[in-house]
C-alpha positions as CSV (number, residue, x, y, z in Angstrom):
1,M,-110.3,2.6,92.4
2,K,-112.9,0.1,93.6
3,L,-116.6,0.5,92.7
4,P,-119.6,-1.8,92.3
5,L,-119.6,-2.7,88.6
6,K,-122.0,-4.2,86.1
7,L,-120.5,-6.5,83.5
8,N,-121.6,-6.6,79.9
9,L,-119.8,-9.3,77.8
10,H,-120.1,-10.0,74.1
11,T,-118.0,-11.0,71.1
12,E,-117.3,-9.1,67.9
13,T,-115.9,-10.5,64.6
14,W,-113.6,-8.3,62.6
15,T,-113.0,-9.4,59.0
16,Y,-109.6,-9.1,57.2
17,S,-109.3,-7.4,53.8
18,R,-107.7,-10.6,52.6
19,P,-106.9,-14.0,54.2
20,F,-104.0,-13.7,56.7
21,C,-101.7,-16.7,57.2
22,I,-99.0,-17.5,59.8
23,A,-97.1,-20.7,60.4
24,G,-99.8,-23.4,60.9
25,R,-102.8,-21.1,60.9
26,S,-104.9,-19.1,58.5
27,Y,-107.5,-16.4,59.3
28,E,-110.4,-14.7,57.5
29,G,-110.9,-12.5,60.5
30,K,-110.7,-12.4,64.3
31,T,-113.5,-12.9,66.8
32,S,-112.7,-10.8,69.9
33,V,-114.1,-10.7,73.4
34,V,-115.4,-7.2,74.3
35,V,-115.9,-6.3,78.0
36,E,-117.9,-3.3,79.2
37,L,-117.9,-2.3,82.9
38,S,-120.3,0.2,84.2
39,N,-120.6,1.9,87.5
40,G,-124.0,3.3,86.5
41,D,-122.7,6.7,85.3
42,Q,-119.6,5.8,83.3
43,L,-118.6,2.9,81.0
44,G,-115.2,1.4,80.5
45,R,-114.6,-1.1,77.7
46,A,-111.9,-3.2,76.2
47,E,-111.2,-5.8,73.5
48,A,-109.1,-9.0,73.9
49,W,-108.3,-12.3,72.3
50,Y,-107.0,-15.6,73.6
51,L,-103.7,-17.5,73.8
52,Y,-104.4,-20.6,71.7
53,Y,-100.9,-21.9,72.3
54,C,-101.5,-21.9,76.0
55,G,-104.8,-23.8,75.8
56,E,-107.1,-20.8,75.9
57,S,-110.1,-20.5,73.6
58,L,-112.8,-17.9,73.0
59,D,-115.1,-20.0,75.2
60,S,-112.6,-20.3,78.1
61,V,-111.9,-16.6,78.1
62,I,-115.6,-15.8,78.3
63,S,-116.1,-18.4,81.1
64,D,-113.2,-17.0,83.1
65,I,-114.6,-13.5,82.8
66,E,-118.1,-14.6,83.8
67,T,-116.7,-16.2,87.0
68,L,-115.7,-12.8,88.3
69,A,-119.2,-11.2,87.7
70,P,-120.1,-11.6,91.4
71,K,-116.8,-10.0,92.6
72,L,-117.3,-7.1,90.1
73,E,-120.7,-6.4,91.5
74,K,-119.2,-6.0,94.9
75,G,-116.3,-4.0,93.6
76,L,-113.0,-5.2,92.2
77,S,-109.8,-3.1,91.9
78,R,-107.1,-3.6,89.2
79,K,-104.7,-4.7,92.0
80,E,-107.1,-7.4,93.2
81,L,-107.8,-8.6,89.7
82,Q,-104.1,-9.6,89.3
83,Y,-104.7,-12.3,91.9
84,C,-108.1,-13.4,90.6
85,L,-107.0,-14.6,87.2
86,P,-103.7,-15.7,85.6
87,A,-102.2,-13.8,82.7
88,G,-104.2,-14.2,79.5
89,G,-107.1,-12.9,77.5
90,A,-109.7,-12.8,80.3
91,R,-107.6,-10.8,82.7
92,N,-106.5,-8.5,79.8
93,A,-110.1,-7.7,78.9
94,L,-111.0,-6.9,82.5
95,D,-107.8,-5.0,83.3
96,L,-108.1,-2.7,80.2
97,A,-111.8,-2.1,80.9
98,L,-111.0,-1.1,84.5
99,W,-108.3,1.3,83.2
100,D,-110.7,2.9,80.7
101,L,-113.4,3.2,83.4
102,E,-111.0,4.8,85.9
103,C,-110.0,7.4,83.3
104,K,-113.7,8.3,82.8
105,V,-114.6,8.4,86.5
106,K,-111.6,10.6,87.4
107,G,-111.9,12.7,84.3
108,K,-108.3,12.0,83.3
109,T,-106.5,10.5,80.3
110,I,-104.5,7.4,80.5
111,W,-101.4,9.6,80.1
112,Q,-102.3,11.5,83.2
113,L,-102.9,8.4,85.2
114,T,-99.6,6.8,84.1
115,N,-97.6,10.0,84.0
116,I,-96.4,9.2,80.5
117,T,-95.9,11.9,77.9
118,P,-97.2,10.3,74.6
119,K,-95.5,10.6,71.3
120,P,-96.5,9.2,67.9
121,V,-95.4,5.6,67.1
122,T,-94.0,4.0,64.0
123,T,-95.5,0.6,63.3
124,A,-94.3,-2.4,61.3
125,Y,-96.6,-3.6,58.5
126,T,-97.1,-7.3,58.6
127,L,-97.0,-9.6,55.5
128,G,-98.6,-13.0,56.0
129,I,-97.3,-16.3,54.5
130,E,-97.8,-16.6,50.7
131,D,-97.6,-19.5,48.3
132,T,-94.2,-18.5,46.9
133,P,-91.4,-16.1,47.6
134,E,-92.5,-14.1,44.5
135,D,-95.9,-13.7,46.0
136,V,-94.4,-12.4,49.2
137,A,-92.3,-9.9,47.2
138,K,-95.5,-8.7,45.4
139,Q,-97.0,-7.9,48.8
140,A,-93.8,-6.1,49.9
141,V,-94.2,-3.9,46.8
142,I,-97.8,-3.1,47.6
143,A,-96.6,-2.1,51.1
144,S,-93.9,0.2,49.7
145,Q,-95.0,3.1,51.8
146,Y,-94.1,1.2,55.0
147,P,-90.3,1.4,55.9
148,L,-90.6,-1.4,58.5
149,L,-92.0,-4.8,57.4
150,K,-92.7,-7.8,59.6
151,I,-92.6,-11.0,57.6
152,K,-94.5,-14.1,58.7
153,L,-92.5,-17.2,57.7
154,N,-92.6,-21.0,58.3
155,D,-89.8,-23.5,57.5
156,N,-90.5,-23.5,53.8
157,Q,-87.9,-21.4,51.9
158,P,-87.4,-18.7,54.6
159,V,-84.2,-17.4,53.0
160,E,-85.6,-17.4,49.5
161,C,-88.6,-15.3,50.7
162,I,-86.3,-12.7,52.2
163,E,-84.1,-12.7,49.1
164,A,-87.2,-12.0,47.0
165,I,-88.2,-9.1,49.3
166,R,-84.8,-7.6,49.2
167,K,-84.8,-7.5,45.4
168,V,-87.9,-5.2,45.5
169,R,-87.5,-3.6,48.9
170,P,-83.8,-2.9,49.5
171,D,-84.9,0.1,51.6
172,A,-87.0,-1.7,54.2
173,Q,-86.1,-2.7,57.7
174,L,-87.1,-6.4,58.2
175,I,-88.4,-8.3,61.2
176,I,-89.0,-12.1,60.7
177,D,-91.7,-13.9,62.7
178,A,-91.5,-17.7,62.4
179,N,-94.3,-18.3,65.0
180,Q,-92.5,-21.3,66.5
181,S,-92.1,-23.1,63.2
182,W,-88.4,-23.6,63.0
183,S,-86.0,-26.2,64.4
184,F,-82.7,-25.2,66.1
185,A,-80.8,-26.7,63.2
186,L,-82.7,-24.6,60.7
187,L,-82.1,-21.5,62.7
188,Q,-78.4,-22.2,62.8
189,T,-78.3,-22.7,59.1
190,V,-80.3,-19.7,58.0
191,A,-79.4,-17.0,60.6
192,P,-76.0,-16.1,58.9
193,K,-77.7,-15.9,55.5
194,L,-80.5,-13.7,56.9
195,K,-77.9,-11.5,58.6
196,A,-76.3,-11.0,55.2
197,L,-79.8,-9.9,53.9
198,D,-79.9,-7.2,56.7
199,V,-82.7,-8.7,58.8
200,N,-83.0,-6.8,62.1
201,V,-84.9,-9.3,64.3
202,I,-86.0,-13.0,64.2
203,E,-89.0,-13.5,66.4
204,Q,-89.9,-16.8,68.1
205,P,-88.0,-19.2,65.8
206,L,-88.5,-22.3,68.0
207,P,-91.6,-23.6,69.8
208,R,-92.6,-22.5,73.2
209,G,-91.2,-25.0,75.8
210,K,-88.7,-26.4,73.2
211,D,-86.2,-23.5,73.0
212,C,-83.7,-24.5,75.6
213,E,-81.1,-25.0,72.9
214,L,-81.0,-21.2,72.6
215,E,-79.1,-21.0,75.9
216,G,-75.5,-20.6,75.0
217,Y,-76.2,-19.9,71.4
218,T,-74.8,-16.6,70.0
219,S,-77.1,-15.5,67.2
220,P,-75.9,-13.1,64.5
221,I,-79.4,-11.5,64.6
222,V,-81.3,-10.4,67.6
223,L,-83.8,-13.1,68.7
224,A,-87.1,-11.9,70.2
225,A,-89.4,-14.0,72.4
226,D,-93.1,-13.9,71.8
227,E,-94.9,-17.1,72.7
228,S,-91.9,-18.1,75.0
229,C,-92.4,-15.2,77.4
230,L,-95.9,-14.3,78.7
231,D,-95.2,-12.2,81.8
232,R,-92.7,-11.5,84.5
233,N,-92.9,-15.0,85.7
234,E,-91.1,-16.2,82.5
235,L,-88.7,-13.3,82.2
236,D,-85.6,-14.9,83.8
237,Q,-85.7,-17.9,81.5
238,A,-86.4,-15.8,78.4
239,A,-83.5,-13.6,79.2
240,R,-81.1,-16.5,79.0
241,R,-82.4,-17.3,75.5
242,Y,-83.4,-14.1,73.8
243,Q,-82.2,-10.5,73.5
244,M,-85.7,-8.9,73.0
245,I,-89.2,-9.6,74.2
246,N,-92.4,-8.9,72.3
247,I,-95.0,-7.6,74.9
248,K,-98.6,-8.4,74.1
249,L,-101.4,-7.4,76.4
250,D,-103.2,-10.7,75.9
251,K,-100.0,-12.4,77.2
252,T,-99.4,-10.2,80.2
253,G,-103.0,-10.1,81.1
254,G,-103.4,-6.4,80.8
255,L,-101.7,-3.0,81.0
256,T,-101.1,-3.2,84.7
257,E,-98.7,-6.2,84.4
258,A,-97.3,-4.9,81.1
259,L,-96.0,-1.7,82.7
260,L,-94.3,-3.7,85.4
261,F,-92.9,-6.0,82.8
262,V,-91.3,-3.0,81.0
263,D,-89.4,-2.1,84.1
264,A,-88.3,-5.7,84.8
265,A,-87.1,-6.2,81.3
266,K,-85.1,-3.0,81.2
267,E,-83.4,-4.1,84.4
268,K,-82.1,-7.1,82.4
269,N,-81.1,-4.9,79.5
270,L,-83.6,-6.6,77.2
271,G,-84.9,-4.9,74.1
272,L,-88.6,-4.5,73.8
273,M,-91.2,-4.8,71.1
274,V,-94.9,-4.4,71.4
275,G,-97.3,-6.5,69.4
276,N,-101.0,-7.4,69.0
277,M,-103.1,-10.5,68.4
278,G,-105.2,-8.8,65.7
279,G,-108.4,-6.8,66.1
280,S,-109.7,-3.3,66.0
281,S,-108.3,0.0,67.2
282,L,-109.8,-0.7,70.7
283,C,-107.1,-3.4,71.3
284,I,-104.4,-1.2,69.8
285,A,-105.0,1.9,71.9
286,P,-103.7,0.4,75.2
287,A,-100.8,-1.3,73.4
288,F,-99.9,2.2,72.2
289,V,-99.1,3.0,75.9
290,V,-96.6,0.2,76.0
291,A,-95.1,1.3,72.6
292,Q,-93.8,4.4,74.3
293,F,-91.0,2.2,75.8
294,C,-90.3,-0.1,72.8
295,S,-87.7,-0.1,70.0
296,F,-90.2,-1.7,67.6
297,A,-94.0,-1.6,67.4
298,D,-96.2,-4.1,65.6
299,L,-99.5,-2.3,65.9
300,D,-100.9,-2.6,62.4
301,G,-103.9,-4.8,63.2
302,P,-106.6,-2.3,62.1
303,L,-104.7,-1.8,58.8
304,L,-105.4,-5.5,57.9
305,L,-109.2,-5.2,58.5
306,K,-112.0,-4.3,56.1
307,Y,-113.5,-2.0,58.7
308,D,-112.6,-0.4,62.1
309,R,-114.7,0.9,64.9
310,A,-115.8,4.5,65.6
311,N,-113.1,6.9,66.8
312,P,-110.3,4.7,65.3
313,I,-106.6,5.2,65.7
314,K,-105.4,7.5,62.8
315,Y,-102.6,6.0,60.7
316,N,-100.5,8.1,58.4
317,C,-98.8,5.3,56.6
318,E,-96.5,3.8,59.3
319,M,-97.2,6.6,61.8
320,L,-99.9,6.1,64.5
321,A,-101.3,9.3,66.1
322,V,-102.0,9.3,69.8
323,P,-105.4,7.6,70.3
324,Q,-108.5,9.6,71.2
325,S,-109.9,9.3,74.7
326,A,-113.3,8.6,73.1
327,L,-111.8,5.3,71.8
328,W,-110.1,4.2,75.1
329,G,-108.3,5.8,78.0
């Protein structure tokens, strides 16, 4: 679909219910970029963030989107967009808005356009870094209705944190996300202990660009790449180091590339997870499409917010219902 389009671009800040900490960063909320594309009759919209670990910023994403305003006015298809911008937050916002607009123009849902039969999705619930292992355990108790927990950790007492959680939540499936904060030596030391604590996945233990030591390493726990694998261009290298990939639309630069990524990863027998960079239901709805192909979903962003937007995704504890077309797609 290629139509002359008018661009509306603005930011929105979504506040967390409580401060959210990951390795090296703390957030009171997230300021997202929102793109609206109109053909005069219909409006497509999308929400995106930026890849700070790749040098992106809110300003750079806005600037990249604005550079395409003249091309949008003449008409820009999703296929053409893939060659206009690299993978990242700017292309994601535009790609998702184009998908949403196409649904509205054609009078079809995203499921009809992609030929996917949707089903409800189980999401992990994320626990941020706390001051002590005991504090993390308290949050695990508060989240007792969620059977799958994703635990943000740094290099300070990672095993002790999981031991504390296991004492209060022996029932939970656990995913650890180190957000690039570990060394290879620490991974080698703690992985067997975490295996004994029945951890399912360790996500991004080593820094992006400094994880070559994982080649040839046999981990007792599945290792998942997040920051180390953005799109298909990085898939071959990631496949030599990891057994699972966390797909995020801000990394792939949109749903168009993400769906191609799913097929490419499956050809390499890699496990798949879908995640998010935080934000409202508008950024979760398109990720829900990718979740149809994943073993794990981390789509709890709206659950961490004080408020959500109109027509939000409906959560029944860990279960996400199929998003409404009035929200996106």
